[in-house]
C-alpha positions, 0 to 999 in steps of 0.5 A: 566538031561533031554534033548530033540531034540524038535519037534515043532507043525506046529501052533507054528512055525509061518513063520518058514517053514516046521516043520521037516526041521526046528526042525531037529537037534535043541538041547533043554535041559529042566529045572531041579532043579535050573540048568537054567544056565547050560541048557542055556549054553548047549542050546546056544552051541547046544550040550549035556554036552557042560558043566556039573554041576560038571564043573560049580561047579568047576568054582564057587570055582575057582572064590571064593575058598570055597565050603560051602556057595559059593556066586556063586551058591545055598548053597544046590547045586541045581545050581542057578549060578550067572552071574560070573559063566556064563561069566567064562564058556563062556570064556572057549569056547573062547567067550566074554560076553557083557552086553547090555544097555537096554536103547538102541534100539536093532536095533543098534545090528550087529547081524552077529557079535553075536554068541548068546544071554543069557537073564536073567529074574525074576522068581517067586518062589512058594511052589509047583505050587499054593502058591507064595513066597514073593521073586523072583529068576533070570532065565537064557535062551538062544536065537540063530539063527539057519538056518536063524531063531531065536529061544528061547531055554528057558529050561522052554519051552516044545520045542524051540520057533521060533521067526522068522526073524531078524526084528521079533527077534529085536522086541522080544528083544525090548519087553524084554528090556522094561520089564527090563530084562537083556541081555548078547551078546555072541561073538565068538573069533575074526577072523578079527583083523582089526575090532574094537573089543570092538564094533563089536557087534554094527552096524558101524553107532552106534560105537563111 
């Protein structure tokens, strides 16, 4: 598994400040095989081997007790984990996963209540680098706020990409949702039991 504490060039930082200060300590795993689900989880929780491939494979058989042709992963054992595995993994870290309705305006999100985000986007398959295949797979990537700025921690990127402030991040989410990408909100375990738990990810004025 490849990983890097990426160093971003000054030009790619936008308004994110000094290169060394912003990038110091940001953990970023790079893509290997079809293990984007594993990389997205480790990038989300910002640590090497927060999850291991063997653990995600075990989750597959926990969800459906068979190793051969398990529906939650690639039959050749290269990953390609489905949403059930991602959600089960999040539960192991005492986190709740909430599907966000892409028809909604992301300005309704209570960003302070959300630990991070996992985005699921289509990925064109190809033979080598040049011959596209007539089908698509899905790709998982993590988004997180780190030191008051939001970052795209996609394992296909050479390095973390700063998305900027809250408003810039909301605009980014809006553009992704317009492309019919799927968004999962990751909420950490509740500390304030008085808050309306099922909708704490929404700003108060948008709750039912």
